[in-house]
FIVEXVEX-453823 format. One record per atom (N, C-alpha, C): residue in one letter; x negated, y, z negated. Coordinates in steps of 0.05 Angstrom, whole numbers, plus 5000, padded with zeros to 4 digits. Example, Ala and Ser with C-alpha at 12.3 -4.5 7.8 and 13.67 -1.06 7.14 Angstrom:
// FIVEXVEX-453823
A473648864844
A475449104844
A473649344844
S474349554858
S472749794857
S474250014843
// end
This chain:
// FIVEXVEX-453823
M817812213810
M815512263792
M816412243763
L814712123746
L815212113718
L813312313703
L814412453684
L812912633668
L812512523640
C810112543629
C809512453602
C808412683586
Y810012773566
Y809212993548
Y808012873523
L805612963516
L804212863492
L803913083471
D804313013446
D803913193424
D803113033400
E802013163380
E801113023356
E802413123331
S802512953311
S803513023284
S801412933264
G800613113247
G798513043228
G795813133238
D793613043225
D790913123233
D789012903226
E786412953233
E784312753229
E783112773201
Q784012963185
Q782713003159
Q783412793138
P781712743118
P782312543098
P784612633080
L785612433065
L787712493046
L786412623021
R787512863014
R786313002991
R788513062969
T790913122978
T793013182960
T795513012967
R797413012949
R799812852953
R801512952976
T801113202984
T802713323005
T801413293033
D799013183034
D797713143060
D799212943076
P799412983103
P800712783120
P799212523119
P800512293114
P799012043110
P798111913136
V799112003158
V798411883184
V797812103205
L796412023225
L796212183250
L797712033271
V799612173284
V801212043305
V800812203330
I800112073352
I800012193378
I802212063395
G804212213401
G806612093414
G807012203442
G808112043459
G808812123487
G811712083493
L812912283506
L815712263515
L815612253545
I816612033557
I816511993586
I819312023597
V819612183617
V822212233629
V821912273660
D823812183675
D823812233704
D824112533709
S822512633728
S822512923733
S825313013742
S826912843754
S829612913762
S831512953739
R830712853715
R832412873691
R831313073671
A828913173676
A827513343656
A829113593649
Q830213733670
Q831613983664
Q834113933648
A835613723656
A838113663641
A837513583612
L835313433608
L834513363581
L833913613564
V832513803577
V831814053562
V834414203555
W836314233573
W838714373567
W840314243545
D840413973545
D841813833524
D840413863497
F837713873497
F836213913473
F836714193461
L836914393479
L837414663469
L840214673457
Q842114543468
Q844814533457
Q844814383430
L843114183428
L842914033403
L841814213381
K839814373388
K838714563368
K840814763359
K842514853377
K844615043369
K846714903352
Q847214653358
Q849214503343
Q848414473313
F845914423308
F844914383281
F843814623267
N843714843281
N842615093270
N844515323278
P846615363262
P848715563269
P847515843274
I845215903262
I844016173266
I843516223296
L843216013312
L842616043340
L845116093356
N847416073344
N849916113359
N850916393358
R849416573346
R850216853345
R850216973374
E852117153379
E852417263406
E849917403415
E848417523396
E846017673404
E843517503407
T843717243401
T841417073404
T840717033433
K838117083439
K837217053466
K836316763472
L836316693497
L835516423505
L832616373496
S830916573499
S828116543491
S827816473461
E829716573445
E829616523416
E830416233411
V832416133426
V833215853423
V830915663431
I829615733453
I827315573462
I825115563441
A824515793429
A822315813410
A822915693383
F825415663377
F826215553350
F825215273347
E823915213325
E822714953320
E824414793299
M824814543305
M825914353286
M823514173278
K822214243256
K819714103249
K820313833235
G818613643243
G818813383230
G818313393201
S816513573191
S816013593163
S818513673148
N820013853159
N822513943147
N824613723146
L824713563168
L826613343168
L825913133147
R823313073145
R822412883125
R823112973097
A822713233092
A823413343065
A826413323060
D828013383081
D830913363078
D831813083073
M830512883086
M831312603082
M830712513054
R828812643040
R828112573013
R829612742992
S831112933002
S832413122984
S834612992967
T835113112944
T837313012927
T840013122937
S839913312956
S842313422968
S843413242990
R845813142986
R847112963005
R847513113032
R848113363031
R848513523055
R846013533072
R843713583059
R841213603073
R840413323085
R840913113070
R840312843080
R842012783105
R844512833103
R846312783126
R845512943150
A844813193147
A844013363169
A841513253183
A839513163167
A837013063178
A837512813194
F839012623183
F839612373197
F841412433222
G843112633220
G844812703242
G843112803266
I841012963260
I839213063280
I837812833294
L836712643278
L835212423289
L837012243306
D839412193297
D841312033313
D841912173339
S842312433338
S843012583363
S840712583382
V838212613372
V835912613390
V835612333404
L836012123388
L835811853400
L837911813421
Q840411903416
Q842511883436
Q841812043461
L840612283457
L839812453480
L837712303497
L835712183484
L833712043499
L834811803514
E836611663501
E837911433514
E839511523538
R840911743535
R842611843557
R841011923581
H838512013577
H836812093599
H834711883606
H835011643595
H833311423601
H830311493596
A829811623574
A827111703567
A825811473552
L823211473553
L821511273538
L819811413518
V819311293495
V817611403475
V815311203470
V812911303472
V810511143466
V808811283446
G807111143432
G805511283412
G803211123401
E801311263388
E799111143373
E799311253345
V799111073325
V799311153297
V796711073283
F795611263268
F793111213253
F793611273224
I793011073207
I793411103178
I790911243166
K791411453151
K789211613140
K788311503113
G785911573105
G784811473080
G783011683067
A781011593053
A779211773038
A777111913055
T776711813080
T774811923098
T776212013123
P775012203138
P776212303163
P776512073183
L778512103201
L778911893221
L776711893242
G775412123247
G773312133267
G774112313290
R772112443302
R772712643322
R773712523348
W773312263353
W774112143378
W776812003377
V778112013354
V780611863351
V782711973371
Y782812243374
Y784912363391
Y784312293420
P781912333431
P781312253459
P781911963464
K781211783445
K781711503450
K784611443451
A786211583434
A789111543435
A790311643461
V789311863471
V790311973497
V789711773519
A787211663519
A786511463539
A788211213537
S788811123513
S790510893510
S793310943520
L794411183515
L797111253525
L797011283555
A794811383566
A794511403595
A794611133608
D793310933595
D793310663605
D796110553605
Q797610603584
Q800410503583
Q802110643604
F801610903608
F803111053628
F802510953656
E800010893661
E799210793688
E800510523693
R800710343673
R802010083678
R804910123684
L806210313670
L809010373675
L809410483703
L807710663712
L807810783738
L807510563760
R805510393755
R805010173775
R807509993777
A808709923755
A811109753756
A813409893769
A813610153766
A815910313777
A815310403805
G812810373815
G812110473841
G812510773843
A811610913822
A812111203820
A809411343814
E809411603819
E807111773811
E807811903784
G805712003771
G806212123744
G804312343738
L805112503718
L803512723708
L803712733678
M801412753664
M801412783635
M800913073627
I802613163608
I802413443598
I801913433568
L799613533560
L798813523532
L799213793519
D800113783494
D800314033478
D797414143474
A796914383483
A794214493482
A793314543453
R790814493448
R789614563423
R787414783429
T784914723424
T782814903431
T781214783454
K779714953469
K778214843491
K776314623483
S775014663460
S773114463451
S774414193444
K777014193439
K778513953434
K779913853459
N780714043476
N782213963501
N780413803520
V778013903525
V776313783545
V775613493539
P774713423514
P774213143509
P776712963511
S779013083507
S781512923508
S782012803535
V781012933556
V781612843584
V779112773599
Q776712833589
Q774212783604
Q773912493612
R774612313594
R774312033600
R776211953622
I778712053622
I780611993642
I779812103669
T778812343670
T777812463695
T775512303706
T773612213689
T771412053699
T772411793710
Q774311663697
Q775411403706
Q776911433732
R778211663736
R779711703761
R777911713786
F775411813782
F773711853805
F771211663805
R771411453790
R769111263789
R768911123816
S766411033822
S766010883846
S767410613845
G768410533868
G769910273869
G772810303864
G773810553861
G776710593857
G777310703830
G779110893829
G779911013804
G781610833787
A781510883761
A783010723742
A785910813739
Y786511043749
Y789211153746
Y790311253774
P790711063792
P791511143819
P794211273821
H795911233800
H798611343802
H798811613788
L796711713775
L796711983764
L796012173786
V797612383790
V797112573811
V794912763803
E794212783777
E792112953767
E791412863739
S789012943730
S788312893703
S790213033685
P790612943660
P792513083642
P792013383641
V794213533642
V794113823640
V795113903613
F794914163607
F795614263580
F797814473582
G799614463563
G801714663560
G801814763532
H803414963527
H803715063499
H806515003490
S806814923465
S809414843455
S811415063455
D810615313454
D812615533455
D813315613483
A812215463503
A812915513531
A814115273544
H813715033533
H814814783544
H816614663523
V819214653530
V821214573510
V820814283500
V820014103517
V819613833508
V817313813488
L815213963492
L813013973473
L813914103447
L815814283449
L816714433425
L818114263405
S819314043414
S820813863396
S818913753375
R819613793350
R817913693328
R819113433317
V821113323329
V822213073320
V820512843329
R819212703311
R817312493318
R818612223319
L818612093342
L819911833345
L818011633357
C815411663350
C813411503363
C813711203356
G813011043376
G813010753372
G815610613379
R817710763385
R820210643392
R820710683422
T821510473436
T822010503465
T825010513469
I825910713484
I828710743490
I829210633518
D830810413520
D831410293546
D833510453561
// end
């Protein structure tokens, strides 16, 4: 079975200030279920490697899991005049890419450029459906089953995100996603380590 974890960076709001995120990115990390636990352990070690505060003897595992490496902080560090901060940021990105390659993970994503008007309320559900289509094609080619796990938002946002997929799965004449074992389910980033990762690598495929 393949697992696909989905999370977003940015929002649907228009650009108003220079500090607003210029894009909305919905990204998916796909990994074989047999490798998921090892990937998580390696990612926890990576967080400890780049954040010495997590190496204290009294630090609990739950604290390491909850610790966030935010993409916004990495982007700020990459633009910093401090050479140390720039090197650390690129070191984290390189290490994450190596981790994904080591565990044969795939990264897929949808990127939306923001402007003076909102992107629209349906942009997120449409992106989820597009990624579900990509995931289904991958599952079909691999002869595998799959499950999508989305970072939960609010109920009013969660339901539209999967309603189209659920309808398509049970339409007359055969479902559109025969390799999905269930409609996308929801998790919380502070409880699912893969969702917790704030390093955004959308659009690049790791072979």
